[in-house]
PyMOL CGO cylinders between C-alpha atoms (Angstrom):
from pymol import cmd
from pymol.cgo import CYLINDER

trace = [
    CYLINDER, -0.09, -0.31, -0.07, 3.10, 2.34, 0.60, 0.3, 1, 1, 1, 1, 1, 1,
    CYLINDER, 3.10, 2.34, 0.60, 4.48, 1.85, -2.94, 0.3, 1, 1, 1, 1, 1, 1,
    CYLINDER, 4.48, 1.85, -2.94, 1.06, 2.62, -4.14, 0.3, 1, 1, 1, 1, 1, 1,
    CYLINDER, 1.06, 2.62, -4.14, 0.85, 5.44, -2.15, 0.3, 1, 1, 1, 1, 1, 1,
    CYLINDER, 0.85, 5.44, -2.15, 4.16, 6.59, -3.04, 0.3, 1, 1, 1, 1, 1, 1,
    CYLINDER, 4.16, 6.59, -3.04, 3.64, 6.33, -6.68, 0.3, 1, 1, 1, 1, 1, 1,
    CYLINDER, 3.64, 6.33, -6.68, 0.81, 8.76, -6.86, 0.3, 1, 1, 1, 1, 1, 1,
    CYLINDER, 0.81, 8.76, -6.86, 1.04, 12.38, -7.98, 0.3, 1, 1, 1, 1, 1, 1,
    CYLINDER, 1.04, 12.38, -7.98, 1.03, 14.95, -4.92, 0.3, 1, 1, 1, 1, 1, 1,
    CYLINDER, 1.03, 14.95, -4.92, -2.10, 16.23, -6.28, 0.3, 1, 1, 1, 1, 1, 1,
    CYLINDER, -2.10, 16.23, -6.28, -3.43, 12.44, -6.03, 0.3, 1, 1, 1, 1, 1, 1,
    CYLINDER, -3.43, 12.44, -6.03, -1.80, 12.02, -2.75, 0.3, 1, 1, 1, 1, 1, 1,
    CYLINDER, -1.80, 12.02, -2.75, -3.75, 15.04, -1.46, 0.3, 1, 1, 1, 1, 1, 1,
    CYLINDER, -3.75, 15.04, -1.46, -7.05, 13.97, -2.70, 0.3, 1, 1, 1, 1, 1, 1,
    CYLINDER, -7.05, 13.97, -2.70, -6.58, 10.29, -1.22, 0.3, 1, 1, 1, 1, 1, 1,
    CYLINDER, -6.58, 10.29, -1.22, -5.33, 12.00, 2.19, 0.3, 1, 1, 1, 1, 1, 1,
    CYLINDER, -5.33, 12.00, 2.19, -8.39, 13.92, 2.08, 0.3, 1, 1, 1, 1, 1, 1,
    CYLINDER, -8.39, 13.92, 2.08, -10.69, 11.22, 1.37, 0.3, 1, 1, 1, 1, 1, 1,
    CYLINDER, -10.69, 11.22, 1.37, -9.00, 8.89, 4.04, 0.3, 1, 1, 1, 1, 1, 1,
    CYLINDER, -9.00, 8.89, 4.04, -9.29, 11.54, 6.59, 0.3, 1, 1, 1, 1, 1, 1,
    CYLINDER, -9.29, 11.54, 6.59, -13.35, 12.03, 5.82, 0.3, 1, 1, 1, 1, 1, 1,
    CYLINDER, -13.35, 12.03, 5.82, -13.78, 8.56, 5.91, 0.3, 1, 1, 1, 1, 1, 1,
    CYLINDER, -13.78, 8.56, 5.91, -11.99, 8.57, 9.55, 0.3, 1, 1, 1, 1, 1, 1,
    CYLINDER, -11.99, 8.57, 9.55, -13.98, 11.34, 10.81, 0.3, 1, 1, 1, 1, 1, 1,
    CYLINDER, -13.98, 11.34, 10.81, -17.39, 9.66, 9.48, 0.3, 1, 1, 1, 1, 1, 1,
    CYLINDER, -17.39, 9.66, 9.48, -16.32, 6.35, 11.00, 0.3, 1, 1, 1, 1, 1, 1,
    CYLINDER, -16.32, 6.35, 11.00, -15.61, 8.18, 14.26, 0.3, 1, 1, 1, 1, 1, 1,
    CYLINDER, -15.61, 8.18, 14.26, -18.81, 10.08, 14.45, 0.3, 1, 1, 1, 1, 1, 1,
    CYLINDER, -18.81, 10.08, 14.45, -20.83, 7.27, 13.47, 0.3, 1, 1, 1, 1, 1, 1,
    CYLINDER, -20.83, 7.27, 13.47, -19.11, 4.81, 15.72, 0.3, 1, 1, 1, 1, 1, 1,
    CYLINDER, -19.11, 4.81, 15.72, -18.24, 6.90, 18.88, 0.3, 1, 1, 1, 1, 1, 1,
    CYLINDER, -18.24, 6.90, 18.88, -19.97, 10.22, 18.79, 0.3, 1, 1, 1, 1, 1, 1,
    CYLINDER, -19.97, 10.22, 18.79, -23.44, 9.25, 17.65, 0.3, 1, 1, 1, 1, 1, 1,
    CYLINDER, -23.44, 9.25, 17.65, -24.18, 6.44, 20.11, 0.3, 1, 1, 1, 1, 1, 1,
    CYLINDER, -24.18, 6.44, 20.11, -22.99, 8.36, 22.56, 0.3, 1, 1, 1, 1, 1, 1,
    CYLINDER, -22.99, 8.36, 22.56, -25.35, 11.60, 21.65, 0.3, 1, 1, 1, 1, 1, 1,
    CYLINDER, -25.35, 11.60, 21.65, -28.20, 9.19, 21.41, 0.3, 1, 1, 1, 1, 1, 1,
    CYLINDER, -28.20, 9.19, 21.41, -27.83, 8.13, 24.98, 0.3, 1, 1, 1, 1, 1, 1,
    CYLINDER, -27.83, 8.13, 24.98, -27.09, 11.85, 26.24, 0.3, 1, 1, 1, 1, 1, 1,
    CYLINDER, -27.09, 11.85, 26.24, -30.56, 12.80, 24.58, 0.3, 1, 1, 1, 1, 1, 1,
    CYLINDER, -30.56, 12.80, 24.58, -32.34, 9.82, 26.31, 0.3, 1, 1, 1, 1, 1, 1,
    CYLINDER, -32.34, 9.82, 26.31, -31.10, 10.67, 29.41, 0.3, 1, 1, 1, 1, 1, 1,
    CYLINDER, -31.10, 10.67, 29.41, -31.92, 14.38, 28.97, 0.3, 1, 1, 1, 1, 1, 1,
    CYLINDER, -31.92, 14.38, 28.97, -35.59, 13.59, 27.96, 0.3, 1, 1, 1, 1, 1, 1,
    CYLINDER, -35.59, 13.59, 27.96, -35.94, 11.11, 30.88, 0.3, 1, 1, 1, 1, 1, 1,
    CYLINDER, -35.94, 11.11, 30.88, -34.68, 14.21, 33.05, 0.3, 1, 1, 1, 1, 1, 1,
    CYLINDER, -34.68, 14.21, 33.05, -37.46, 16.41, 31.67, 0.3, 1, 1, 1, 1, 1, 1,
    CYLINDER, -37.46, 16.41, 31.67, -39.97, 13.89, 32.05, 0.3, 1, 1, 1, 1, 1, 1,
    CYLINDER, -39.97, 13.89, 32.05, -38.79, 13.63, 35.82, 0.3, 1, 1, 1, 1, 1, 1,
    CYLINDER, -38.79, 13.63, 35.82, -39.06, 17.09, 36.26, 0.3, 1, 1, 1, 1, 1, 1,
    CYLINDER, -39.06, 17.09, 36.26, -42.30, 17.47, 34.68, 0.3, 1, 1, 1, 1, 1, 1,
    CYLINDER, -42.30, 17.47, 34.68, -44.00, 14.45, 36.91, 0.3, 1, 1, 1, 1, 1, 1,
    CYLINDER, -44.00, 14.45, 36.91, -42.49, 16.16, 39.87, 0.3, 1, 1, 1, 1, 1, 1,
    CYLINDER, -42.49, 16.16, 39.87, -44.05, 19.67, 39.14, 0.3, 1, 1, 1, 1, 1, 1,
    CYLINDER, -44.05, 19.67, 39.14, -47.63, 17.94, 38.52, 0.3, 1, 1, 1, 1, 1, 1,
    CYLINDER, -47.63, 17.94, 38.52, -46.94, 15.95, 41.78, 0.3, 1, 1, 1, 1, 1, 1,
    CYLINDER, -46.94, 15.95, 41.78, -45.94, 18.87, 44.02, 0.3, 1, 1, 1, 1, 1, 1,
    CYLINDER, -45.94, 18.87, 44.02, -49.87, 20.27, 44.75, 0.3, 1, 1, 1, 1, 1, 1,
    CYLINDER, -49.87, 20.27, 44.75, -50.76, 16.71, 45.57, 0.3, 1, 1, 1, 1, 1, 1,
    CYLINDER, -50.76, 16.71, 45.57, -48.16, 16.41, 48.54, 0.3, 1, 1, 1, 1, 1, 1,
    CYLINDER, -48.16, 16.41, 48.54, -50.14, 19.38, 49.96, 0.3, 1, 1, 1, 1, 1, 1,
    CYLINDER, -50.14, 19.38, 49.96, -53.43, 17.90, 49.69, 0.3, 1, 1, 1, 1, 1, 1,
    CYLINDER, -53.43, 17.90, 49.69, -51.89, 14.25, 51.24, 0.3, 1, 1, 1, 1, 1, 1,
    CYLINDER, -51.89, 14.25, 51.24, -50.83, 16.69, 54.10, 0.3, 1, 1, 1, 1, 1, 1,
    CYLINDER, -50.83, 16.69, 54.10, -53.98, 18.24, 54.27, 0.3, 1, 1, 1, 1, 1, 1,
    CYLINDER, -53.98, 18.24, 54.27, -55.87, 14.96, 54.41, 0.3, 1, 1, 1, 1, 1, 1,
    CYLINDER, -55.87, 14.96, 54.41, -53.32, 13.38, 56.97, 0.3, 1, 1, 1, 1, 1, 1,
    CYLINDER, -53.32, 13.38, 56.97, -54.33, 16.52, 59.13, 0.3, 1, 1, 1, 1, 1, 1,
    CYLINDER, -54.33, 16.52, 59.13, -57.93, 16.17, 58.85, 0.3, 1, 1, 1, 1, 1, 1,
    CYLINDER, -57.93, 16.17, 58.85, -57.44, 12.19, 59.59, 0.3, 1, 1, 1, 1, 1, 1,
    CYLINDER, -57.44, 12.19, 59.59, -55.71, 13.18, 62.57, 0.3, 1, 1, 1, 1, 1, 1,
    CYLINDER, -55.71, 13.18, 62.57, -58.03, 15.88, 63.78, 0.3, 1, 1, 1, 1, 1, 1,
    CYLINDER, -58.03, 15.88, 63.78, -61.17, 13.40, 63.25, 0.3, 1, 1, 1, 1, 1, 1,
    CYLINDER, -61.17, 13.40, 63.25, -59.29, 10.94, 65.27, 0.3, 1, 1, 1, 1, 1, 1,
    CYLINDER, -59.29, 10.94, 65.27, -58.69, 13.32, 67.91, 0.3, 1, 1, 1, 1, 1, 1,
    CYLINDER, -58.69, 13.32, 67.91, -62.44, 14.35, 67.78, 0.3, 1, 1, 1, 1, 1, 1,
    CYLINDER, -62.44, 14.35, 67.78, -63.36, 10.72, 68.00, 0.3, 1, 1, 1, 1, 1, 1,
    CYLINDER, -63.36, 10.72, 68.00, -61.64, 10.74, 71.29, 0.3, 1, 1, 1, 1, 1, 1,
    CYLINDER, -61.64, 10.74, 71.29, -63.06, 13.62, 72.75, 0.3, 1, 1, 1, 1, 1, 1,
    CYLINDER, -63.06, 13.62, 72.75, -66.48, 13.53, 74.53, 0.3, 1, 1, 1, 1, 1, 1,
    CYLINDER, -66.48, 13.53, 74.53, -69.48, 14.68, 72.56, 0.3, 1, 1, 1, 1, 1, 1,
    CYLINDER, -69.48, 14.68, 72.56, -70.19, 17.43, 75.14, 0.3, 1, 1, 1, 1, 1, 1,
    CYLINDER, -70.19, 17.43, 75.14, -66.64, 18.75, 74.59, 0.3, 1, 1, 1, 1, 1, 1,
    CYLINDER, -66.64, 18.75, 74.59, -67.22, 18.46, 70.81, 0.3, 1, 1, 1, 1, 1, 1,
    CYLINDER, -67.22, 18.46, 70.81, -70.46, 20.19, 70.86, 0.3, 1, 1, 1, 1, 1, 1,
    CYLINDER, -70.46, 20.19, 70.86, -69.19, 23.11, 72.88, 0.3, 1, 1, 1, 1, 1, 1,
    CYLINDER, -69.19, 23.11, 72.88, -65.98, 23.52, 71.25, 0.3, 1, 1, 1, 1, 1, 1,
    CYLINDER, -65.98, 23.52, 71.25, -67.97, 23.82, 67.79, 0.3, 1, 1, 1, 1, 1, 1,
    CYLINDER, -67.97, 23.82, 67.79, -70.63, 26.05, 68.92, 0.3, 1, 1, 1, 1, 1, 1,
    CYLINDER, -70.63, 26.05, 68.92, -68.10, 28.58, 70.35, 0.3, 1, 1, 1, 1, 1, 1,
    CYLINDER, -68.10, 28.58, 70.35, -66.16, 28.46, 66.73, 0.3, 1, 1, 1, 1, 1, 1,
    CYLINDER, -66.16, 28.46, 66.73, -69.57, 29.22, 65.08, 0.3, 1, 1, 1, 1, 1, 1,
    CYLINDER, -69.57, 29.22, 65.08, -70.68, 31.78, 67.62, 0.3, 1, 1, 1, 1, 1, 1,
    CYLINDER, -70.68, 31.78, 67.62, -73.59, 29.87, 68.35, 0.3, 1, 1, 1, 1, 1, 1,
    CYLINDER, -73.59, 29.87, 68.35, -73.21, 29.55, 72.15, 0.3, 1, 1, 1, 1, 1, 1,
    CYLINDER, -73.21, 29.55, 72.15, -75.26, 32.25, 73.10, 0.3, 1, 1, 1, 1, 1, 1,
    CYLINDER, -75.26, 32.25, 73.10, -78.38, 30.24, 71.70, 0.3, 1, 1, 1, 1, 1, 1,
    CYLINDER, -78.38, 30.24, 71.70, -77.66, 26.84, 73.42, 0.3, 1, 1, 1, 1, 1, 1,
    CYLINDER, -77.66, 26.84, 73.42, -80.20, 26.56, 76.49, 0.3, 1, 1, 1, 1, 1, 1,
    CYLINDER, -80.20, 26.56, 76.49, -79.24, 23.11, 77.57, 0.3, 1, 1, 1, 1, 1, 1,
    CYLINDER, -79.24, 23.11, 77.57, -76.75, 20.13, 76.65, 0.3, 1, 1, 1, 1, 1, 1,
    CYLINDER, -76.75, 20.13, 76.65, -77.33, 16.73, 78.17, 0.3, 1, 1, 1, 1, 1, 1,
    CYLINDER, -77.33, 16.73, 78.17, -75.30, 13.65, 77.28, 0.3, 1, 1, 1, 1, 1, 1,
    CYLINDER, -75.30, 13.65, 77.28, -77.51, 10.49, 76.58, 0.3, 1, 1, 1, 1, 1, 1,
    CYLINDER, -77.51, 10.49, 76.58, -74.84, 7.96, 75.88, 0.3, 1, 1, 1, 1, 1, 1,
    CYLINDER, -74.84, 7.96, 75.88, -71.03, 7.86, 75.45, 0.3, 1, 1, 1, 1, 1, 1,
    CYLINDER, -71.03, 7.86, 75.45, -71.48, 8.78, 72.12, 0.3, 1, 1, 1, 1, 1, 1,
    CYLINDER, -71.48, 8.78, 72.12, -74.38, 11.05, 72.06, 0.3, 1, 1, 1, 1, 1, 1,
    CYLINDER, -74.38, 11.05, 72.06, -75.59, 14.48, 73.36, 0.3, 1, 1, 1, 1, 1, 1,
    CYLINDER, -75.59, 14.48, 73.36, -79.03, 16.04, 73.19, 0.3, 1, 1, 1, 1, 1, 1,
    CYLINDER, -79.03, 16.04, 73.19, -79.04, 19.95, 72.55, 0.3, 1, 1, 1, 1, 1, 1,
    CYLINDER, -79.04, 19.95, 72.55, -81.56, 22.64, 72.74, 0.3, 1, 1, 1, 1, 1, 1,
    CYLINDER, -81.56, 22.64, 72.74, -81.49, 25.91, 71.34, 0.3, 1, 1, 1, 1, 1, 1,
    CYLINDER, -81.49, 25.91, 71.34, -83.64, 28.75, 71.42, 0.3, 1, 1, 1, 1, 1, 1,
    CYLINDER, -83.64, 28.75, 71.42, -84.12, 31.43, 69.00, 0.3, 1, 1, 1, 1, 1, 1,
    CYLINDER, -84.12, 31.43, 69.00, -81.02, 30.44, 66.83, 0.3, 1, 1, 1, 1, 1, 1,
    CYLINDER, -81.02, 30.44, 66.83, -80.66, 31.41, 63.18, 0.3, 1, 1, 1, 1, 1, 1,
    CYLINDER, -80.66, 31.41, 63.18, -81.63, 28.31, 61.33, 0.3, 1, 1, 1, 1, 1, 1,
    CYLINDER, -81.63, 28.31, 61.33, -79.02, 28.85, 58.69, 0.3, 1, 1, 1, 1, 1, 1,
    CYLINDER, -79.02, 28.85, 58.69, -76.15, 28.94, 61.22, 0.3, 1, 1, 1, 1, 1, 1,
    CYLINDER, -76.15, 28.94, 61.22, -77.54, 26.18, 62.71, 0.3, 1, 1, 1, 1, 1, 1,
    CYLINDER, -77.54, 26.18, 62.71, -77.60, 23.81, 59.63, 0.3, 1, 1, 1, 1, 1, 1,
    CYLINDER, -77.60, 23.81, 59.63, -74.02, 25.07, 58.86, 0.3, 1, 1, 1, 1, 1, 1,
    CYLINDER, -74.02, 25.07, 58.86, -72.97, 24.02, 62.50, 0.3, 1, 1, 1, 1, 1, 1,
    CYLINDER, -72.97, 24.02, 62.50, -74.59, 20.63, 61.72, 0.3, 1, 1, 1, 1, 1, 1,
    CYLINDER, -74.59, 20.63, 61.72, -72.46, 20.13, 58.67, 0.3, 1, 1, 1, 1, 1, 1,
    CYLINDER, -72.46, 20.13, 58.67, -69.27, 20.94, 60.48, 0.3, 1, 1, 1, 1, 1, 1,
    CYLINDER, -69.27, 20.94, 60.48, -70.09, 18.18, 63.20, 0.3, 1, 1, 1, 1, 1, 1,
    CYLINDER, -70.09, 18.18, 63.20, -70.96, 15.58, 60.22, 0.3, 1, 1, 1, 1, 1, 1,
    CYLINDER, -70.96, 15.58, 60.22, -67.70, 16.51, 58.14, 0.3, 1, 1, 1, 1, 1, 1,
    CYLINDER, -67.70, 16.51, 58.14, -65.15, 17.04, 60.99, 0.3, 1, 1, 1, 1, 1, 1,
    CYLINDER, -65.15, 17.04, 60.99, -66.13, 14.99, 64.02, 0.3, 1, 1, 1, 1, 1, 1,
    CYLINDER, -66.13, 14.99, 64.02, -68.44, 12.29, 62.33, 0.3, 1, 1, 1, 1, 1, 1,
    CYLINDER, -68.44, 12.29, 62.33, -71.68, 13.45, 64.48, 0.3, 1, 1, 1, 1, 1, 1,
    CYLINDER, -71.68, 13.45, 64.48, -75.03, 13.30, 63.07, 0.3, 1, 1, 1, 1, 1, 1,
    CYLINDER, -75.03, 13.30, 63.07, -78.52, 14.00, 63.95, 0.3, 1, 1, 1, 1, 1, 1,
    CYLINDER, -78.52, 14.00, 63.95, -80.24, 11.00, 65.21, 0.3, 1, 1, 1, 1, 1, 1,
    CYLINDER, -80.24, 11.00, 65.21, -83.59, 12.91, 66.26, 0.3, 1, 1, 1, 1, 1, 1,
    CYLINDER, -83.59, 12.91, 66.26, -84.54, 16.31, 66.38, 0.3, 1, 1, 1, 1, 1, 1,
    CYLINDER, -84.54, 16.31, 66.38, -87.45, 19.12, 66.47, 0.3, 1, 1, 1, 1, 1, 1,
    CYLINDER, -87.45, 19.12, 66.47, -87.66, 22.37, 65.00, 0.3, 1, 1, 1, 1, 1, 1,
    CYLINDER, -87.66, 22.37, 65.00, -90.26, 25.04, 65.78, 0.3, 1, 1, 1, 1, 1, 1,
    CYLINDER, -90.26, 25.04, 65.78, -90.33, 28.96, 65.19, 0.3, 1, 1, 1, 1, 1, 1,
    CYLINDER, -90.33, 28.96, 65.19, -88.59, 31.12, 67.47, 0.3, 1, 1, 1, 1, 1, 1,
    CYLINDER, -88.59, 31.12, 67.47, -90.15, 32.32, 70.64, 0.3, 1, 1, 1, 1, 1, 1,
    CYLINDER, -90.15, 32.32, 70.64, -89.32, 35.91, 69.49, 0.3, 1, 1, 1, 1, 1, 1,
    CYLINDER, -89.32, 35.91, 69.49, -90.81, 36.46, 65.96, 0.3, 1, 1, 1, 1, 1, 1,
    CYLINDER, -90.81, 36.46, 65.96, -88.00, 37.33, 63.71, 0.3, 1, 1, 1, 1, 1, 1,
    CYLINDER, -88.00, 37.33, 63.71, -87.37, 35.62, 60.14, 0.3, 1, 1, 1, 1, 1, 1,
    CYLINDER, -87.37, 35.62, 60.14, -85.01, 32.56, 60.25, 0.3, 1, 1, 1, 1, 1, 1,
    CYLINDER, -85.01, 32.56, 60.25, -85.16, 32.27, 63.80, 0.3, 1, 1, 1, 1, 1, 1,
    CYLINDER, -85.16, 32.27, 63.80, -86.15, 28.62, 65.49, 0.3, 1, 1, 1, 1, 1, 1,
    CYLINDER, -86.15, 28.62, 65.49, -86.11, 26.76, 68.78, 0.3, 1, 1, 1, 1, 1, 1,
    CYLINDER, -86.11, 26.76, 68.78, -84.56, 23.46, 68.08, 0.3, 1, 1, 1, 1, 1, 1,
    CYLINDER, -84.56, 23.46, 68.08, -83.95, 20.26, 70.05, 0.3, 1, 1, 1, 1, 1, 1,
    CYLINDER, -83.95, 20.26, 70.05, -81.41, 17.76, 68.60, 0.3, 1, 1, 1, 1, 1, 1,
    CYLINDER, -81.41, 17.76, 68.60, -79.92, 14.47, 69.69, 0.3, 1, 1, 1, 1, 1, 1,
    CYLINDER, -79.92, 14.47, 69.69, -76.42, 14.05, 67.86, 0.3, 1, 1, 1, 1, 1, 1,
    CYLINDER, -76.42, 14.05, 67.86, -74.60, 10.91, 67.91, 0.3, 1, 1, 1, 1, 1, 1,
    CYLINDER, -74.60, 10.91, 67.91, -71.30, 10.18, 66.90, 0.3, 1, 1, 1, 1, 1, 1,
    CYLINDER, -71.30, 10.18, 66.90, -70.84, 7.29, 64.01, 0.3, 1, 1, 1, 1, 1, 1,
    CYLINDER, -70.84, 7.29, 64.01, -68.81, 4.52, 65.02, 0.3, 1, 1, 1, 1, 1, 1,
]
cmd.load_cgo(trace, "trace")
């Protein structure tokens, strides 16, 4: 091969040398650079997918923490006596002043009497008890308030905690 190359004219030697260089570069690109670049692109795409997935999951992390806190508060409330739960929730809703009497009926029940309470506020309070403390109305009576005012009622409710 050396003899053949040596027998070529200088212009032919230059042409063959450039051709060999181009073929060498093409081989290095095809067998070394391209596979490495393909792997790099796959890793970069994978990293972008993971980042996108993490960005979508971040808001769900907050929901999961809120759910755990609600479960803990429900568990804690499940351990409290109904009289304590009723007292705390009435105070939080500002309905304490309308309560006339509270009387435990069982370890999981309580009877509460209201006078001249706003019906809408009473229903919201019952919703709070149901959602946060698993307490539901087992029996009740509602009548018009002692003082004539729109939306005011007298109510006697028997509440029990669902087990």
